[in-house]
C-alpha positions in Angstrom: -17.4 54.0 14.9 -15.7 57.4 14.6 -17.9 60.4 13.7 -17.0 61.7 10.3 -15.4 65.2 10.0 -17.7 68.1 9.2 -18.8 68.3 5.6 -19.5 71.7 4.1 -22.1 72.5 1.5 -21.0 74.2 -1.7 -21.9 77.9 -1.4 -22.4 80.5 -4.1 -20.6 83.1 -2.0 -17.2 82.4 -0.7 -17.9 84.3 2.4 -20.6 81.8 3.4 -18.6 78.7 2.5 -16.3 79.2 5.4 -19.2 79.6 7.8 -21.8 77.1 6.8 -21.6 74.0 9.0 -24.0 71.1 9.6 -25.5 70.1 12.9 -23.4 67.0 13.0 -20.0 68.7 13.1 -17.7 67.7 15.9 -16.5 70.9 17.5 -13.4 71.3 19.7 -15.8 71.9 22.6 -17.7 68.6 21.9 -14.5 66.7 21.7 -13.3 68.1 25.0 -16.6 67.1 26.7 -16.5 63.6 25.2 -12.9 63.3 26.5 -13.8 64.2 30.0 -16.8 61.9 30.0 -14.7 59.0 28.8 -12.4 59.6 31.8 -15.4 59.6 34.1 -16.6 56.3 32.7 -13.2 54.8 33.7 -13.2 56.4 37.2 -10.2 58.5 36.2 -11.3 61.6 38.1 -7.8 63.0 38.6 -7.3 63.0 34.9 -10.7 64.5 34.3 -10.1 67.3 36.8 -6.7 68.0 35.2 -8.4 68.2 31.7 -10.9 70.7 33.1 -8.1 72.7 34.7 -6.0 72.8 31.5 -9.0 74.2 29.6 -9.9 76.8 32.2 -8.8 79.7 29.9 -9.3 78.4 26.4 -12.7 76.6 27.0 -14.1 78.7 29.8 -12.5 82.1 30.3 -13.8 85.0 32.2 -17.3 84.9 30.8 -17.8 81.2 31.7 -16.4 81.2 35.2 -19.7 79.8 36.6 -19.6 77.0 34.1 -16.0 76.1 35.1 -16.9 76.0 38.8 -20.0 73.9 38.1 -18.2 71.4 35.8 -15.2 71.0 38.2 -17.4 71.1 41.3 -19.5 68.2 40.1 -16.4 66.1 39.2 -15.0 66.8 42.7 -18.3 65.7 44.2 -18.3 62.4 42.2 -14.8 61.8 43.3 -15.9 62.2 47.0 -13.9 65.4 47.5 -16.8 67.1 49.2 -15.0 70.0 50.8 -13.4 71.2 47.6 -16.5 70.6 45.6 -18.6 72.7 47.9 -16.0 75.5 47.8 -16.3 75.7 44.0 -20.1 75.4 44.0 -20.2 78.2 46.6 -18.3 80.4 44.2 -20.7 79.5 41.4 -23.7 80.4 43.6 -22.3 83.8 44.6 -21.5 84.6 40.9 -24.9 83.5 39.7 -26.5 85.8 42.3 -24.4 88.7 40.9 -25.3 87.9 37.3 -29.0 87.8 38.0 -28.9 91.5 39.1 -27.3 92.6 35.8 -29.0 90.2 33.3 -31.3 92.8 31.9 -28.5 95.2 30.9 -26.5 92.4 29.3 -29.4 91.0 27.4 -29.5 94.0 25.1 -26.3 92.9 23.4 -27.6 89.5 22.3 -29.8 90.8 19.6 -27.0 92.2 17.4 -24.3 89.7 18.4 -25.2 86.3 19.8 -26.6 84.7 22.9 -23.1 83.4 24.0 -22.0 87.0 24.7 -23.7 86.9 28.1 -21.9 85.6 31.2 -23.1 82.1 31.9 -25.5 82.1 34.8 -27.0 78.6 34.4 -30.4 77.3 33.6 -33.1 77.3 36.4 -32.8 73.5 36.8 -29.0 73.8 36.9 -29.2 76.3 39.8 -31.6 73.9 41.7 -29.1 71.1 41.1 -26.3 73.3 42.4 -28.1 73.5 45.7 -28.9 69.7 45.6 -25.2 68.8 45.1 -24.2 71.2 48.0 -26.7 69.5 50.3 -25.5 66.1 49.3 -21.9 67.1 49.8 -22.8 67.6 53.5 -25.0 64.5 53.7 -22.3 62.3 52.3 -19.8 63.9 54.7 -22.1 63.2 57.7 -22.8 66.8 58.4 -26.5 66.9 58.9 -26.8 70.5 60.1 -25.0 71.9 57.1 -27.0 69.7 54.8 -30.2 71.2 56.2 -28.9 74.8 55.5 -28.6 73.9 51.8 -32.0 72.2 51.9 -33.5 75.4 53.1 -31.7 77.4 50.4 -33.0 75.1 47.6 -36.5 75.3 49.0 -36.3 79.1 49.2 -35.0 79.3 45.6 -37.8 77.1 44.3 -40.4 79.2 46.1 -39.0 82.5 44.7 -38.6 81.3 41.1 -42.0 79.6 40.8 -44.0 81.2 38.0 -41.0 83.3 37.0 -39.3 80.3 35.5 -39.8 80.5 31.8 -40.0 76.8 31.2 -43.4 75.3 30.6 -42.7 71.7 31.9 -40.1 72.5 34.6 -41.6 74.9 37.1 -40.4 73.1 40.3 -37.8 70.5 41.3 -39.4 67.4 42.8 -36.2 65.7 43.8 -35.0 68.8 45.5 -38.1 68.8 47.7 -37.9 65.1 48.3 -34.2 65.3 49.3 -35.0 68.3 51.6 -37.7 66.3 53.3 -35.2 63.5 54.1 -32.6 65.9 55.3 -35.1 67.7 57.6 -36.1 64.3 59.0 -32.4 63.5 59.7 -32.2 66.8 61.6 -35.4 66.1 63.6 -37.2 69.0 61.9 -40.4 67.1 61.3 -42.7 70.1 60.4 -40.2 71.2 57.7 -40.0 67.7 56.5 -43.8 67.4 56.2 -43.9 70.7 54.2 -41.2 69.5 51.8 -42.8 66.1 51.4 -46.1 67.8 50.4 -44.2 70.0 47.9 -42.4 66.9 46.5 -45.7 65.1 45.9 -47.1 68.1 44.0 -44.0 68.5 42.0 -43.8 64.8 41.1 -47.3 64.9 39.8 -45.9 67.4 37.2 -42.9 65.1 36.6 -45.1 62.2 36.0 -46.9 64.0 33.2 -43.9 65.8 31.7 -41.0 63.4 32.2 -42.6 60.0 33.0 -41.1 60.2 36.5 -43.7 59.6 39.3 -43.1 60.0 43.0 -40.6 57.3 44.1 -42.0 54.3 46.0 -39.5 52.2 48.1 -41.7 50.0 50.2 -39.3 50.1 53.2 -40.0 47.5 55.9 -40.3 48.6 59.5 -36.9 49.5 61.0 -36.0 47.5 64.0 -34.1 48.8 67.0 -30.8 47.5 65.7 -31.4 48.6 62.1 -30.3 51.7 60.2 -31.2 52.9 56.8 -28.8 53.0 53.8 -29.5 55.6 51.1 -27.6 55.0 47.9 -27.7 57.9 45.4 -26.8 56.7 41.9 -25.6 59.2 39.3 -26.4 57.4 36.1 -25.4 58.1 32.5 -24.3 61.3 30.9 -26.5 64.4 30.4 -27.2 65.6 26.9 -25.0 68.5 25.7 -25.8 71.4 23.4 -24.6 71.4 19.9 -25.0 74.0 17.1 -27.1 73.9 14.0 -26.7 76.5 11.2 -29.4 77.8 8.9 -29.3 80.5 6.3 -31.6 83.6 6.4 -32.0 85.8 3.3 -30.7 89.3 3.6 -33.0 92.3 3.0 -36.3 91.6 4.7 -37.6 90.8 8.1 -38.6 87.2 8.6 -40.9 85.5 11.0 -39.4 82.6 13.0 -41.3 80.1 10.8 -40.0 81.7 7.6 -36.5 81.7 9.0 -36.6 78.0 9.7 -38.0 77.2 6.2 -35.9 79.4 4.1 -32.6 78.3 2.4 -30.0 80.3 0.5 -30.5 80.3 -3.3 -28.7 81.8 -6.2 -30.9 84.9 -6.4 -30.7 86.0 -2.7 -27.7 86.6 -0.6 -28.0 85.0 2.9 -26.7 85.3 6.4 -25.9 82.2 8.4 -27.6 82.1 11.8 -26.8 79.5 14.4 -29.2 77.9 16.9 -28.5 75.3 19.6 -29.6 71.7 19.4 -29.5 68.7 21.7 -26.7 66.1 21.3 -27.4 62.9 23.2 -24.4 61.2 25.0 -24.4 57.4 24.7 -24.8 55.3 27.9 -26.2 51.8 28.4 -27.1 51.3 32.1 -30.9 51.6 32.3 -31.5 50.0 35.7 -29.5 49.1 38.8 -29.8 46.9 41.9 -28.2 47.5 45.3 -27.3 44.5 47.3 -26.1 44.6 50.9 -26.2 42.0 53.6 -28.1 39.6 51.3 -30.8 42.2 50.7 -31.4 43.6 47.3 -33.3 46.7 46.2 -33.6 48.4 42.8 -32.7 52.0 42.4 -35.6 54.3 41.4 -35.3 57.3 39.2 -35.9 60.5 41.2 -34.5 63.2 39.0 -34.8 63.0 35.1 -32.0 65.4 34.3 -31.9 64.5 30.6 -35.6 65.1 30.0 -35.5 68.3 31.9 -32.5 69.5 29.9 -34.2 68.7 26.6 -37.5 70.4 27.7 -35.5 73.5 28.8 -34.1 74.0 25.3 -37.5 73.3 23.7 -39.1 76.0 25.9 -36.3 78.5 25.1 -36.3 77.9 21.4 -39.0 80.3 20.3 -37.1 83.2 21.9 -33.8 81.9 20.6 -35.1 81.8 17.0 -36.7 85.2 17.4 -33.4 86.8 18.5 -31.6 85.0 15.6 -34.1 86.4 13.1 -33.8 89.9 14.5 -30.0 89.7 14.3 -30.2 88.6 10.7 -32.5 91.4 9.8 -30.4 94.0 11.6 -27.1 92.8 10.2 -28.5 92.7 6.6 -29.9 96.2 6.8 -26.7 97.5 8.4 -24.3 96.1 5.9 -26.6 97.0 3.0 -26.6 100.6 4.1 -22.9 100.6 4.8 -22.1 99.4 1.3 -24.8 101.5 -0.4 -25.8 98.4 -2.3 -28.9 96.1 -2.6 -28.7 93.1 -0.3 -28.3 90.7 -3.2 -25.0 92.2 -4.2 -23.3 92.3 -0.8 -19.8 91.1 -1.1 -18.6 87.7 0.2 -16.3 89.6 2.6 -19.3 91.5 4.0 -21.3 88.3 4.5 -18.3 86.7 6.2 -18.1 89.5 8.6 -21.8 89.2 9.4 -21.5 85.5 10.0 -18.3 85.7 12.0 -20.1 86.9 15.1 -22.9 84.3 14.7 -22.5 81.5 17.2 -25.1 79.3 18.9 -24.9 79.3 22.7 -23.9 75.6 23.3 -23.0 76.1 27.0 -24.4 73.7 29.6 -23.3 71.9 32.8 -22.0 68.8 31.0 -20.5 66.9 34.0 -24.0 66.2 35.4 -25.4 62.7 35.0 -28.3 61.9 32.8 -30.5 61.0 35.8 -30.3 60.6 39.6 -31.6 57.3 40.9 -32.0 56.3 44.6 -32.3 53.1 46.6 -33.3 53.0 50.3 -32.5 49.8 52.2 -33.1 48.9 55.9 -29.8 47.3 57.0 -28.6 45.9 60.4 -26.1 48.1 62.2 -22.5 47.2 61.4 -20.0 47.5 58.6 -21.1 46.2 55.1 -20.0 46.0 51.5 -22.5 47.6 49.2 -22.7 46.2 45.6 -24.4 48.2 42.9 -25.0 46.3 39.6 -26.2 48.2 36.5 -27.9 46.5 33.6 -28.9 47.6 30.0 -32.4 47.6 28.6 -32.2 43.9 27.9 -31.1 43.0 31.4 -27.4 42.3 30.6 -24.9 43.5 33.2 -23.1 46.7 32.2 -20.9 47.2 35.3 -20.7 46.3 39.0 -19.4 48.7 41.6 -18.6 47.8 45.2 -18.5 50.3 48.1 -16.4 48.6 50.8 -16.7 49.1 54.5 -19.9 51.2 54.7 -20.8 51.7 58.4 -24.5 51.6 59.3 -25.6 53.0 62.7 -28.7 51.9 64.4 -31.5 54.5 64.2 -29.8 56.6 61.6 -29.5 57.1 57.9 -26.2 56.6 56.1 -25.8 58.4 52.8 -23.5 57.0 50.0 -23.3 57.5 46.3 -22.0 55.8 43.1 -21.3 57.1 39.6 -22.2 54.9 36.8 -21.6 56.6 33.4 -21.5 53.6 31.1 
């Protein structure tokens, strides 16, 4: 069923009528994201990459270079172009490092304009996932040494961020530690692997409480001399995106955050629209998956709840976002009232339009990520095998089946593969 076009509430002042928009409006950016996600569902990665490239200037631009590199880098990763994916993610990493050094000076402009005026530097969990994808780029390409380098970087980042991360629920990345432990094992660095395993156990304890994602249990049998291990990384579903919700704040007095959210425009008081971000869920049906290879089946287990982390990230940021919005409304109202030499209630529609024109919720996020990362680990005899991944909905009905042909398993080693299931 098609989503209805945006409806606009009647407004007393013409200046606000053109700006007031409900939370359910379909923006051009949302339509673009939905288009790219639809192409990913159909495995049309060339078309998805072309769509991102065509929107490099209109949808990203100079301020959102990091987001462009992240979105495109993830699509290249899913399409198994690991070299080009890593090149873009490397650019994103370098730019993020630059932005962190200047974030304090840029932040001052957000009070009087909007949060989207800052260059995009990613959320803490997005930065951790950047390192995770870079490590997996090398693991899938069979480059264990390079994968370990990225594993060390994600471990260092998580150690340095620690308590400085403003999120209450997400203070560490359990899957990043778990992945690091496996990669250290592959490289024979058992002390590093043990440290990362311990960190993963601690982080998954937090995940279990906050995101209903406990430490994964695979129950692997003893590996024989002629066996290898197959690791299937499943990128499932579509991560929620950020939309925009508009509320009206009366001009002329400073409001608390609670008052701002409870106050609506009326006929006696001129108002300024303020925009705050909101979560928009993306539909997908595959809630479980089974990996079958050489007659052996194993379910995939959720190891990274990206959707839940994304939602919690916005919840934790919301008090500060609302406080900045309230401060902007108060500053703009006072400024325009003084400029016109009039009481706030008689500000012109044109003045209110000008105040609202710069108001825009920051809806940016890394939208080409999956909703969650799942994993299966299977002991398989050495040789060449077809790997079948079957996803099912909440009722157990098959949603889709993917087959990875000709996967070579070597005795005594791990083989890493992945599958993208977005439906």
